C-alpha positions in Angstrom: 55.3 -95.7 -204.8 57.1 -98.4 -206.9 59.2 -96.9 -209.7 59.0 -93.4 -208.4 61.7 -91.1 -209.8 63.1 -88.0 -208.2 62.2 -89.1 -204.6 64.2 -86.3 -202.9 62.6 -83.7 -205.1 59.1 -85.1 -204.3 59.9 -85.3 -200.6 61.0 -81.7 -200.7 57.7 -80.6 -202.4 55.7 -82.6 -199.8 57.6 -80.9 -197.0 57.0 -77.5 -198.6 53.3 -78.2 -199.1 53.0 -79.3 -195.4 54.7 -76.2 -194.2 52.4 -74.0 -196.4 49.3 -75.8 -195.1 50.5 -75.5 -191.5 51.1 -71.7 -191.9 47.7 -71.2 -193.6 45.8 -73.2 -190.9 47.6 -71.2 -188.1 46.6 -68.0 -189.8 43.0 -68.9 -190.4 42.3 -70.8 -187.2 44.4 -68.9 -184.6 42.6 -70.3 -181.6 42.9 -74.0 -182.5 46.5 -75.0 -182.2 45.7 -78.7 -182.7 43.9 -78.1 -186.0 46.8 -78.8 -188.3 47.6 -82.1 -186.5 44.0 -83.2 -186.9 43.9 -82.2 -190.5 47.2 -83.9 -191.2 46.0 -87.1 -189.6 42.8 -87.0 -191.6 44.7 -86.4 -194.9 47.1 -89.2 -194.1 44.1 -91.6 -193.6 42.9 -90.7 -197.1 46.0 -92.4 -198.5 44.5 -95.8 -197.5 41.5 -95.2 -199.8 41.7 -96.8 -203.2 42.0 -94.3 -206.0 39.2 -96.0 -207.9 36.9 -95.4 -204.9 37.8 -91.7 -204.9 37.2 -91.5 -208.7 33.8 -93.2 -208.3 32.7 -90.9 -205.5 33.8 -87.6 -206.9 34.4 -87.8 -210.6 31.9 -90.4 -211.9 28.9 -88.2 -211.3 30.5 -85.3 -213.1 32.7 -86.8 -216.0 31.8 -90.5 -215.9 34.1 -93.5 -215.3 37.7 -92.3 -215.2 41.1 -93.9 -214.5 42.8 -91.6 -211.9 46.3 -92.5 -213.1 45.5 -91.6 -216.7 43.6 -88.4 -215.6 46.6 -87.2 -213.5 49.0 -88.0 -216.3 46.9 -86.1 -218.7 46.6 -83.1 -216.4 50.3 -82.9 -215.6 51.9 -83.9 -218.9 49.2 -83.2 -221.4 49.2 -86.8 -222.6 
């Protein structure tokens, strides 16, 4: 992401989140060793979807038209 600050910190958080998800998936779906890989692949494909499309599909019916960037900033920073 252009202009991203604290890249190393964010990469560490991503790595930690991936590890936690992997551990959770292994615990819940003990018989499916490939489940995390499938889930990780599906999640990575979601990155190619435009944020406005996601907002339109999931948020518009509930809270109306919303700018995802503004919504996230408001959620994280209370702006």
